N, C-alpha and C positions, 0 to 999 in steps of 0.2 A: 491503651485499652485494647481488647480482646476482639480480633476479627470476626470472631462468630457471633459477636453481638452486632455487628451491622452486616452481616452477609445479604448478599442481592434477595430480594422478597422472593419466596416462591409462588408460581402461579397456584393460585386456589379453585383454578376451573380448565375444564378444558377445551380444545379448539372447539368454535361454533361448527355446527352441522351446515350442510350444504345450504338445506333450505333458509338458513337463518342470513344468508348473504345473495338469496336470488333477487334482491331489489337492486343490486349493482351491477350495471351492463357487464357483459364478459362472455368468454367462451372457455367452459374448462378442457375440452378435448376430449381424448379416448378417455374410457375407465383406467385407474389405476395410473396408466403413463401419463396422462394428462396431453399438457403443451410442451412438456420437457425436452424433447428433441427439438423440437422448432426453436425452442428458445436457444439450444446448446448449437443449433447449425447458424444462426443468423439473429445473434440478440438485439442487436442495434435494429434490424428490419421487423423482428418481429413486435418490437416495443412501438416502433414507430405505428406500424400500421393496425396494433391496438387502440394506440393515441387516436388515429383517423377517424376509427370505425368506434369508438366507445369514449371518446374524451380522456381527460386526465385524472380518471378516477376509473378503473375497470378491473374485474376479478378475473383470475385465471388459474390454473391447477399446474404447479410443477414441482416435480423432487416429493412426491408422495402427500402433498397437501394444498388446500385450496389457499388462495394469497391474496390480496388486495395490494394492487401498485398504484401508488399515488407521485403524480409527476408534475415537473414545474418547480420554479424558485421558491413559489409560496407553499409547496407540498415539503421540499427539503427544509425550509424553517420551520416548517410546523414539525416535522419528527425529527429532526436533527439538533435543532435549537431546545424542543421539548419542554418549553416553560411549566408546562402542567406535569412533567413527568408521566407522561401515558404511555411511553414505550421503552420496553425490556431489549438491551443490547444482549446480554444474556442470553435470551431466549430465543433471539433472532439469530445469534451465530453460532450455539451449539451444537445446532444440525450439524455445522460444516466443521467445527473447529475442534470438538470438545474431544474428541480421542486422541488428539495430537498436541493441541496447544491449550488446554482446559488452563481456566482463570488469568489469563492473559488479560493486560488491563483493558482492552478492548470487548471482552467479555464479561466485566464488572458494570455493575449498576448503583446509580444514585450514590448514597453516602458512603458508601463502600467503595466505589469507582473515585468519588474524591480523595477520601483519606489515601489510597494507593496513589493516583495521579501524585498528589503532594509528596509524596514520600519519593517515587521515581524522577521527578522535577529536578531533585539534586543533581542529576546523572547530566542532566541538558542545560547548565548553567554556563557562563560564561568562562570560566575556568576550564572545566572537564572538555568543552567544545573545542577550545584551543589545542588542547591537548589530542582530541583525535584527529583534530585535520593536521597537525603533525605526522602523524600515520598513514592517515588518507594519502595525504600528498605523497610522501614516499613510497608508498603501495602504486599507485597511480602513475607515478615518473617511471617505475621501474616496469609496469607492465605496458604503459604506452610505448617504450623504449624498445620493449620487445615486438609488437606490433610493428612499428616502424623499419625495423631492421628485416622483415618479411612482406616486401611490397607484393600487391595482387590481389586475387579475389582472396574475400575472408568471410566466415560465416560468424556474423556480429552477435547474434546472441549466445550460442554456449559459450562465445568467449568474455560477453559482458557477465555470465552469467557465474563464470569462475571468478573472475574478477571481484565480484561485489561480495560472493560469498569469502573470499579470502579478506577482502576488506573488513568486511563485519567480523570475522573471526578475530584480526589483528585489534581493531579499534574497540571491539566488545569484550575481549576474552586477554587482550595485550600480546605485546610483541615477544615476549619470552614464553609463551604456551608451551613451544617445545613440540618435541614428535608426534604428540596426540592429536595436533592442529587436523591433520590429514582423515584420520578416523572421525574426530567431530564434525568435522565438514561434510564428509560420507553422510552420518548420521542426520543431519540437518537436510541433506539434500533428498535423503528418503524422506524425512518428515514433510517438507515441503510440496513433493511429488503427489504424496500420499493426500496432503489436504485438499487435492482436487481430482483423486480418483474417483470414478464414475461406480466402483463398488463400495460402499461405507462400510462392508464389516472387515475386520484382520482376518479374511480367510486363508489358507495356506496359499504360498505362492503370488498372493494379490500384492498391491503397491501399499496398501493400508497396513498389508501384515508387515510388511519391510518397515514402514512409517512408525507403527508401534514399535518395533525391534528398534527403529532408530533413536525414538524417543525415549526408551529404557537408557539405551547406552548416555546418553546426553544429560539424562535427570543424576546417573551413577556419579558422571563425571564431576557434574555440578555438585552434587551433595559432598562427594570427596575435597574439593576444591574451597570450599565457603568456610571451613573454620581455618585452611591455610592462607584464605584473602585477608582474613580477619585478624589473624594475630599478627599479619605483615602490614609494617607501617607504610603509607603513600599507596602508590599503584592508582593511575591516573585512568584506567581502561574504564568502562562502564561496568562489568561484573564485580571490579575489586568498588567502584562506586555504590553500586547497589547494597553490597555486603556490608558496607558503614551506613547505610540509608537508614532514616528511622522515621518512627511516626511521629503524630504532634506530642504524644504523651513521653518521648522521647524513647519508646522500645525500638529495638533492631525489628528488622522485616524478617519473618519466619523462614526458615531454611526452605520452606514448600513453595514460600510466596516469592523468594528470590528464583529458583529453579522456574517456577511458570513464569515469570516477569521475563527472565534473560531467553528462555527457549519462544516466547511470543515476539520479543524484540528482536532478535538475530534473524527469525521468521521474516517479519516486516521489513528489515532493512536490506533484508536480501532479494525477496520475491518483489517486490514492488518497485524498489530500485532498479533491477535488471529491466524489468518491463518498461520504464520511464528513460532509463537512459540510452536501451536500446531505440524505443520511439524518437529520442531525441537524437540521436546521430542520423537515424532514419530520415527525418525530416531534413537534416544538413544536408544529407547527399541528395536529395530530391530537389531539395532548393539551395541550389551553388551561391545564389545572389546573397542570401542569408549566410552560409555556410562564411563568404567571404567579408561581411559585415562585422558576425562576430569574429572571426580573425583577425580584422583592423583592430578590434576593440582588446583584443588580447594582446597585440603587438604594442598596443598603446601604452601596457602596462611597463613595459621596457624590463622585463625580466629577462636574465639571463636563462639558456636552456635548463641549466643545474641550479639555477635558484630555487628556493623552496616558496612555498605561499602562503601568504600571510593573510588573516581576515581583512585588512585594509585592501589588499587587491581585490578581493573578493567583493568588496561592497562598490569598486570602480568598474563591474560589469552589469550595468542596467541592462543593455540587450540582451546577453545570454542570460539573466534572471527572466526577462520577458519572452525568450524563446522557449524556455522553459516551462514556463506555464503556458504557454500557450498548447506546446505537446502534450501537458497535462490535460487541456482541455479536450484537444481531439482523440487521446486515448487516455481516459483516467484510470488509473491503476486498479481502483477498487470502481466498476462501472455500476453495479447496483449494491444497496445497502439494506441488509434486512436485520427489522426489529418485531416485537409480538407487543401484540396491545395489552397493558395489566387492567384497564379498565374500559369502559362503554365510552366512545368518543364520537363526534360529527364533525367531518372534513366536507365543503363542498355542498352541503344540504343531504349527504348519506351517512346515515347513521350504522358506525359499525361496530361490533359487540367485541366484549373482552374476549383474549385468546386469539384474536385473528392474527394471522401472519400477514404483515406490513412492509411492504418494501418501497424503498424513493429510488430513481434511477438517474445518476450523474450522469450517465454517457447519453440519456436523452436530453435533460437540460442542457448541456453543452452543444448540442445541434439545433437547437430550439432558432429559428430563422429571424423571429423578431428580436431576440438578444444579441445574436449572433452571426449578421448579414454574409452571405455565401459561407455557412459554416463549415466546407468541406478544405477550403482555402486556408493554408499555414500563413497566418499575419501574426507574428509576435507583438505589430502596433495595437494590438487590441487592449495591450495591458499598458498603456500609458497612464498617468496618472489622470488625465484629461478622458481618455476613454471611458474608465472605470468608474467616473464619477458619480454617473446618473444610473450606473447599473444595479441590478438587485444586487443585495450582499449574498444571497444564497444560488445567483445563477453560474457560480464556479467552484467546485464544491468536491475536488479531487482528493481532499484530505478530511472530509466528513466534515463537521460542523458544531458547535454549542460544545457541551461537557466532554464529547468523544472527541473533539477536533485533536486530529494528530498529534502527539506528542513530540515525534520524531520531524517533526516539519522542517524547522530550522536545520538539523542534520542533512535531511534530504538536500535542500538547497545548497548548502555547505559543500556537500559531494558531487552536486551536481556541475556547481561553477569551478569546483577545484579540477575537476575531471575536463572540462570544458577547455579550462585554461593548458593543460598539458597534449588533450588530443589536438586541438584547433593550431597550437605553435608548433605542433611537431608533423601532421597528419593531414592529408587532403584526401578526402572520402566522396565516392560517386557511384551511380547505379549503372550497370551495363546497359547499352540499348536495346529499350523495349519491354526490360524486365519492371515487373510490377509485382513488390512485396504481398504476400498472401496473409492477413492478420486474423488469428482468433481473437475475440473481442471477451471471452467469459471463459473461467471467471477472473483471469487476471490477463489483459491482451499480452498476445506472444504471436510472434511468425511463426507460421506452421513452416514454412524452410530454412526457418532459421537467420534470416535477411542477408541476402547477399550483398556484399558492397566491395569495391573496388578500393584499395586504401595503396597510398603511394605517399614518402616524405614529402613536406614541404618544402 
């Protein structure tokens, strides 16, 4: 089946004019810049203030366009589950990612998205996942040993960023990638930095220009490697899996499809996990009682320091699983999720025309006090089976939902718990007295000062 026959439908209309959305309460701020700087300065405070003033449906103006924000679990379900196929992810995310990660899985819609997701799912089945775990385990153990050997104050975020980038390269590209790995890693780092750069055009000297150059290097590498990987038997890394993946009719993914999906998956596996693992360890440093409870769980596995971590071991870490989920509640790696309306629709009595930029906000939902009592408190027990039983299924959406639910969520859990096993078995982490980390929450949570932690050997 030709992918051109199932391409995401093009919008046959333009964005609605401002007066077509005047019936929706809100404040669009200053001409041209709108409320952009307010959102960037304090995204959580801004959305909470708007919700208090205007309700769970409001109008704003950011990043050069008028947006309608829909808040709460019902809004998350309506937009993310998208039973009526009203919302385009392609035309929601393209403004942010099109120059750097075009046609990644998250940027595809409807039938085209379904076909590509099914083809890519082969890389996340049990066999390949066990293979990824072997490489992750070795890489994490080696890096933790280095951290353990240098006790004292550590900048956690940059160290975690380098680790997750190295792990993504090894698990996704293969352990024998060779000396090119450093160059490829630098190119990906430039692409990721450019994806959140304020200047969205590749002007000379800008982050975006470096990101676009990085993409050219990555594309050239993948294009050169694809025929080599296809000619080689075996190969359990994700890249090799995708080179052999087929559509429903048995046709191999095209070279361009593999390039686009690999670029996007490596970005997603690197940047969001860097944020989440940094937040996870930061929470354990701030809550030493929980750190000790998780360490006791790890010690109960009775694994020797040099023993590998198996899938069965990870399944015996329910407290670590709940702690990671609570981390994702407090700092969801994607705090807001954009879409664009393909057709007119109505939500909570508001008529919203086709072409409208629509956003849902996991960060807001994750702090709703009627769902999460004392939402600022770190409490992994919110995720016991009993606690979750009567909670709205879209009250916790760090991985999205519906057809676009993150394909790599089980990979994220696997890597997080593998990391927790090695870290807690070897390192105790704490915060300096009086130190309070300062986090930026948008576009991906990141400690502004790198998150200073004190590490010492267990």
